[in-house]
MARDOZA-173624 format. One record per residue (C-alpha): residue number from 1; chain; y, x, z. Coordinates in steps of 0.001 Angstrom, whole numbers, plus 524288, in hexadecimal, padded with zeros to 5 digits. Example, Ala and Ser with C-alpha at 12.3 -4.5 7.8 and 13.67 -1.06 7.14 Angstrom:
2
+-----+--------+-------+-------+-------+
| num | cadena |    yy |    xx |    zz |
+-----+--------+-------+-------+-------+
|   1 |      A | 7EE6C | 8300C | 81E78 |
|   2 |      A | 7FBDC | 83566 | 81BE4 |
+-----+--------+-------+-------+-------+
//
This chain:
175
+-----+--------+-------+-------+-------+
| num | cadena |    yy |    xx |    zz |
+-----+--------+-------+-------+-------+
|   1 |      A | D5B44 | 2A73F | 9BD88 |
|   2 |      A | D6079 | 29949 | 9BDED |
|   3 |      A | D5BAA | 28EE6 | 9C755 |
|   4 |      A | D52BB | 28825 | 9BD80 |
|   5 |      A | D4C95 | 294CC | 9B8AB |
|   6 |      A | D4AB8 | 29930 | 9C6C4 |
|   7 |      A | D442E | 28C55 | 9CA39 |
|   8 |      A | D3B55 | 28CF1 | 9BE39 |
|   9 |      A | D376C | 29AE0 | 9C1BF |
|  10 |      A | D3413 | 29648 | 9CF6A |
|  11 |      A | D2B22 | 28B94 | 9CA08 |
|  12 |      A | D232E | 295FD | 9C314 |
|  13 |      A | D1E8A | 29B2B | 9D03D |
|  14 |      A | D1061 | 29A93 | 9D43F |
|  15 |      A | D0A33 | 28DE6 | 9D8A7 |
|  16 |      A | D0CEB | 28BE8 | 9E712 |
|  17 |      A | D02F1 | 28A31 | 9F1E0 |
|  18 |      A | D0632 | 27D70 | 9F88A |
|  19 |      A | D021A | 276DB | A052A |
|  20 |      A | D03BB | 26825 | A06AA |
|  21 |      A | D04C7 | 261AD | A13FC |
|  22 |      A | D04CA | 25311 | A166F |
|  23 |      A | D0977 | 24E53 | A23AB |
|  24 |      A | D033C | 2416C | A2719 |
|  25 |      A | CFC2E | 23AF2 | A324A |
|  26 |      A | CF4E9 | 231E2 | A28F5 |
|  27 |      A | CF2AF | 2386F | A1BCB |
|  28 |      A | CE62B | 23F37 | A17EA |
|  29 |      A | CE3F2 | 24719 | A0B88 |
|  30 |      A | CDF13 | 23B32 | A0401 |
|  31 |      A | CEB24 | 2333F | A07E0 |
|  32 |      A | CF55F | 23DFD | A06DA |
|  33 |      A | CFBE6 | 239B5 | 9FA43 |
|  34 |      A | D07DD | 2424D | 9FC75 |
|  35 |      A | D001A | 24E95 | 9FF81 |
|  36 |      A | CF781 | 24C3B | 9F3A7 |
|  37 |      A | D0367 | 24A58 | 9EAEA |
|  38 |      A | D0999 | 25704 | 9EFAC |
|  39 |      A | CFD1C | 25EB2 | 9ED69 |
|  40 |      A | CFAD4 | 25900 | 9DFE1 |
|  41 |      A | D08CE | 25B9C | 9DB70 |
|  42 |      A | D0871 | 2699C | 9E069 |
|  43 |      A | CFBE8 | 26C2A | 9D8E5 |
|  44 |      A | D019F | 265E3 | 9CCA7 |
|  45 |      A | D0CA2 | 26FF5 | 9CDA4 |
|  46 |      A | D0275 | 27AF8 | 9CEA6 |
|  47 |      A | D045E | 27D61 | 9DD25 |
|  48 |      A | CF8C9 | 27FCD | 9E614 |
|  49 |      A | CF651 | 27694 | 9F160 |
|  50 |      A | CF0AD | 28055 | 9FAEC |
|  51 |      A | CF035 | 2773C | A068A |
|  52 |      A | CF1B8 | 2692D | A0AC5 |
|  53 |      A | CF1F8 | 262FF | A184A |
|  54 |      A | CF47B | 255C6 | A1E30 |
|  55 |      A | CF974 | 256CE | A2C11 |
|  56 |      A | CFEC0 | 24D4C | A360C |
|  57 |      A | D0D62 | 24BEC | A382E |
|  58 |      A | D0DBF | 25662 | A42AA |
|  59 |      A | D17E0 | 26135 | A4421 |
|  60 |      A | D0E4E | 26B49 | A4974 |
|  61 |      A | D0416 | 26884 | A3EF3 |
|  62 |      A | D0E1F | 2697E | A3407 |
|  63 |      A | D14AE | 275AE | A392C |
|  64 |      A | D07AB | 27C4B | A3BC2 |
|  65 |      A | D028C | 2796A | A2E22 |
|  66 |      A | D0F0D | 27D8E | A2723 |
|  67 |      A | D0FF0 | 28A38 | A2EE8 |
|  68 |      A | D0186 | 28D2A | A2C74 |
|  69 |      A | D01D7 | 28B02 | A1DBD |
|  70 |      A | D0EC4 | 29227 | A1C15 |
|  71 |      A | D0A4F | 29EB6 | A22A5 |
|  72 |      A | D0BBC | 2AA75 | A1990 |
|  73 |      A | CFD74 | 2AE18 | A1BA2 |
|  74 |      A | CF7F9 | 2A04D | A1B3D |
|  75 |      A | CEA83 | 29EBE | A1529 |
|  76 |      A | CF056 | 295CC | A0AD8 |
|  77 |      A | CFC23 | 29C00 | A0451 |
|  78 |      A | D05D7 | 290B4 | A040A |
|  79 |      A | D12C8 | 290E4 | 9FCAC |
|  80 |      A | D1769 | 28334 | A0016 |
|  81 |      A | D1438 | 27760 | A086F |
|  82 |      A | D1707 | 26921 | A0581 |
|  83 |      A | D1696 | 25FFD | A1129 |
|  84 |      A | D1715 | 2514A | A0FD4 |
|  85 |      A | D1955 | 24810 | A1B22 |
|  86 |      A | D2061 | 247EF | A2816 |
|  87 |      A | D2E2D | 248CD | A2295 |
|  88 |      A | D336E | 23BA1 | A270D |
|  89 |      A | D3AE5 | 237A5 | A331F |
|  90 |      A | D305C | 231C4 | A3BC0 |
|  91 |      A | D2D29 | 23877 | A4894 |
|  92 |      A | D2079 | 23E13 | A432A |
|  93 |      A | D273D | 24404 | A3729 |
|  94 |      A | D2910 | 25248 | A3ACC |
|  95 |      A | D270E | 259CA | A2E2D |
|  96 |      A | D3565 | 25D24 | A2C5F |
|  97 |      A | D3726 | 2624E | A3A3C |
|  98 |      A | D2AA3 | 26A35 | A3977 |
|  99 |      A | D2E39 | 270B7 | A2CA1 |
| 100 |      A | D3C97 | 2727C | A2FD7 |
| 101 |      A | D388A | 27A9D | A3B77 |
| 102 |      A | D303A | 283E0 | A3354 |
| 103 |      A | D37BE | 284F6 | A2682 |
| 104 |      A | D3D6A | 2927C | A2438 |
| 105 |      A | D4695 | 28C0A | A1A6B |
| 106 |      A | D4863 | 27D8E | A181E |
| 107 |      A | D4AE9 | 278CE | A0A47 |
| 108 |      A | D546A | 26DFE | A0DE9 |
| 109 |      A | D5672 | 26A11 | 9FFC8 |
| 110 |      A | D4876 | 26527 | 9FEB4 |
| 111 |      A | D4A33 | 25A92 | A08F1 |
| 112 |      A | D5799 | 2571B | A03BD |
| 113 |      A | D52AB | 255E8 | 9F5C8 |
| 114 |      A | D4691 | 24E6A | 9F9EF |
| 115 |      A | D4EC0 | 24475 | A0166 |
| 116 |      A | D582C | 24331 | 9F607 |
| 117 |      A | D4D24 | 24086 | 9EC6D |
| 118 |      A | D46A2 | 23798 | 9F645 |
| 119 |      A | D5334 | 22FDA | 9F7D0 |
| 120 |      A | D5240 | 22C27 | 9E974 |
| 121 |      A | D44F6 | 2260B | 9EC3A |
| 122 |      A | D45BB | 22070 | 9FA03 |
| 123 |      A | D543B | 21FE5 | 9FD1B |
| 124 |      A | D5A17 | 2232C | A0A34 |
| 125 |      A | D4CBF | 223AF | A10E7 |
| 126 |      A | D4C19 | 23170 | A0B44 |
| 127 |      A | D541E | 2362A | A16EA |
| 128 |      A | D47E9 | 234F1 | A1F47 |
| 129 |      A | D40C0 | 23F60 | A1794 |
| 130 |      A | D4089 | 24CBE | A1DC9 |
| 131 |      A | D3A47 | 253BF | A124B |
| 132 |      A | D3C9D | 26258 | A130F |
| 133 |      A | D3909 | 26F5F | A0D39 |
| 134 |      A | D39E8 | 27D47 | A11C1 |
| 135 |      A | D345C | 28AD3 | A11BB |
| 136 |      A | D2B55 | 28F8D | A1C69 |
| 137 |      A | D2506 | 29CE7 | A1C70 |
| 138 |      A | D2790 | 29E50 | A0DE5 |
| 139 |      A | D2149 | 29129 | A0AC6 |
| 140 |      A | D27D1 | 2852F | A0520 |
| 141 |      A | D262A | 278AF | A0CF9 |
| 142 |      A | D2975 | 26B1D | A07F1 |
| 143 |      A | D28D3 | 25F5F | A10F2 |
| 144 |      A | D2962 | 251D4 | A0AE9 |
| 145 |      A | D26F3 | 243F5 | A0F81 |
| 146 |      A | D18E4 | 23F60 | A0E9B |
| 147 |      A | D1AD4 | 2338F | A05CF |
| 148 |      A | D158C | 2352F | 9F816 |
| 149 |      A | D22B3 | 23183 | 9F213 |
| 150 |      A | D29C8 | 23BDE | 9FA19 |
| 151 |      A | D1F87 | 24610 | 9F6AE |
| 152 |      A | D20AC | 242FB | 9E831 |
| 153 |      A | D2F7D | 243AB | 9E8EF |
| 154 |      A | D2F57 | 250DC | 9EFBA |
| 155 |      A | D24B1 | 256DA | 9E751 |
| 156 |      A | D29BF | 25247 | 9DA1F |
| 157 |      A | D3852 | 253DC | 9DC54 |
| 158 |      A | D393A | 25FE6 | 9E4EA |
| 159 |      A | D2D27 | 2675A | 9E949 |
| 160 |      A | D25C8 | 2697C | 9DC93 |
| 161 |      A | D3231 | 26D8E | 9D588 |
| 162 |      A | D3726 | 276F0 | 9DFF3 |
| 163 |      A | D2BA1 | 27CB5 | 9E726 |
| 164 |      A | D29B6 | 287E3 | 9DD7A |
| 165 |      A | D3822 | 28B20 | 9DDF8 |
| 166 |      A | D386F | 28B0D | 9ECDA |
| 167 |      A | D2C4F | 29391 | 9ED6B |
| 168 |      A | D3272 | 29D14 | 9E3D6 |
| 169 |      A | D3EBD | 29DF0 | 9EC0C |
| 170 |      A | D37F1 | 2A053 | 9F8FE |
| 171 |      A | D2DEC | 2A9EE | 9F3A9 |
| 172 |      A | D3587 | 2B218 | 9E9D4 |
| 173 |      A | D396B | 2BC5C | 9F3E0 |
| 174 |      A | D2C36 | 2BD55 | 9FA8D |
| 175 |      A | D2606 | 2C6A3 | 9F0AF |
+-----+--------+-------+-------+-------+
//
């Protein structure tokens, strides 16, 4: 099977159960434009949004939530998590460090591709993005900046086109 046929076969997989996390000290559900966009786009691609949380930029809160929702016997069966926020370079931005420490496998190409695409829009400031992706406990995790433009870039140019393929790859030997 060639690469394109393989990728098309992977897209035919079941809709995924997704969890969306927004990291912010100020946003609430009615002002979380990025979280809303992620959820709406996932649903438009026939995925299920099984959970959504807004939490403060706090390493322990983020790690605790990710570990809890990615447990194999969690109440909500989650296939993937999309986190927005906390990926910059300020002292309070700790999403990358938190996730790096729990990833079983990091998908380095995601951050590289995101920064490359971002460069075309914002120039050399893209080096300050610490977007990442990885696998933890058999779940896909994407971490993107919290700005609506960054979320749109990641969702439209990478995540929505690849999430089914990644899920296929990590789950094909589990049955």
